[in-house]
Residue, then its C-alpha position, 0 to 999 in steps of 0.5 A: x500500500x502506498x504511503x498516505x500522503x493525503x493524510x498529513x499531520x503535524x505535532x507541536x508542544x503547547x506546554x511541557x505536559x501537553x502535545x498537540x497533533x493536528x490532522x485533517x480527515x483521518x489519522x493512524x496513531x501507533x500507541x506503544x511503550x516499553x521498547x527496551x530498544x538496547x536490550x539483548x531481549x528486544x524483539x527488533x524484528x517485530x518492532x521493525x515490522x510495526x514501524x514499517x506499518x507506521x511508515x506505510x500508513x503515515x501513522x504518528x508513533x508514540x513511545x510512552x516510556x522505557x524506550x531504552x533499557x539501559x540497565x548496564x550502566x555504572x552504579x545501576x543495581x539492576x545490572x546483570x553484568x556485561x552478558x546482558x549488554x549488546x556487544x556494540x554497547x561495550x566500547x566504553x561510551x555506553x550511554x552515548x552509543x545507545x543514544x547515537x545508534x538508536x537515532x541512526x536505527x530510527x532514521x528510516x522512521x524519523x518522520x513517523x516519530x511524534x512523541x517520546x517520553x521517559x519511563x522508569x528506566x530513563x528516570x533511574x539513569x537521570x537520577x544516578x547519572x544526571x543526564x536525560x537519555x530521552x532528551x538526548x535522543x529527541x535532540x538527535x532525531x530532530x537534528x536529522x529532520x524529525x518533528x518528534x517531541x518530548x514530554x514528561x512521565x505523564x501528560x496529555x496528547x490533544x489530537x485536533x481534527x481540523x477540516x476547516x478553520x471552523x470545523x475543529x474537534x478534539x480527541x483528548x488522550x492522557x498517558x502515564x508510563x505506569x507504576x506497580x507490578x501488574x498482578x497476574x490476576x488483575x493485570x493492572x486493570x485496577x490502576x485505571x480506577x485510580x487514573x479516572x478519579x483525577x482524569x477526564x479524557x477520551x482515552x487513557x494509555x499506560x504501559x510499564x507492566x508489559x501487559x496488553x489490554x483494551x477496555x471500553x467504558x462509558x461516561x455521561x456528558x453534556x454537549x455545549x448545546x445542553x444535550x445529555x450524551x453517553x460517550x466512550x472512554x478507552x482504557x489502553x494498556x500497551x505492552x512491550x518489545x522485550x521478550x523475556x520469561x523464557x529460561x533464565x534472567x530476572x523475570x524468570x527468577x521472579x516467577x513472572x509469566x510470559x508477556x504479549x508483545x506490541x502496542x495498539x493501532x488507534x484510528x481517528x476519523x470524523x463521524x458521519x456528520x463531521x461533528x466530532x472525532x471517533x476512535x477505534x482500536x486495532x491489532x493491525x491497520x488492516x483490521x479497520x473498516x474502510 
């Protein structure tokens, strides 16, 4: 399928906690997190396939925390020694090499990268080493011509559909990288009850626990013209590209179960009378009804 050049989009930072993505008619968004790109256990083949799909459909890619693994650095108590670090990162410039090589690896997809945010792996490095790998990666990508932006551990993404100057609608996404361990029974679903106490959004996205779930809930709202309406709110959990829990390593020792891989494809488009945006979620872009 040819790249959808007729569906362009732009991205801008309104504040440090709010990113806005503007499009006209429809937009594919790839919601992802926990790439752990530099880990020996990162399934880069699977990640490459998803990024190629993003390029084909001109999707906006969101990487919401733990883009890097970076557990082999000095003073990091999570380090398992050099055996857990890719050979190309063992030259003595560990953090520099990870940032530079990741930017080079993402070069074919630089136009698709919309937002990269830190997770607990990046903030752990920032606390110990006083450098932000997320900032450095985004800076490197932007010097290569990417329009990618950076935001915080939690924040907002405003998707603005703009058919004309007067025909504008918003889809409000709130994200949080995540916290906790994600119990084997609840799989982190309880976390959304906590998020919804504070957050009024159309979509809530989290990662961190390497689970992959999608829940559709409903809320009563009132329109600007005073009409009561029931509107959906989507609770999305993005998984990981780190394939572990096999025969050895930290996850096996902790008794953790195997995790699914990948994120979610969100399609935003106008409803039938062009009065508001509608979202649908898919395992693959081909699953969407034209």
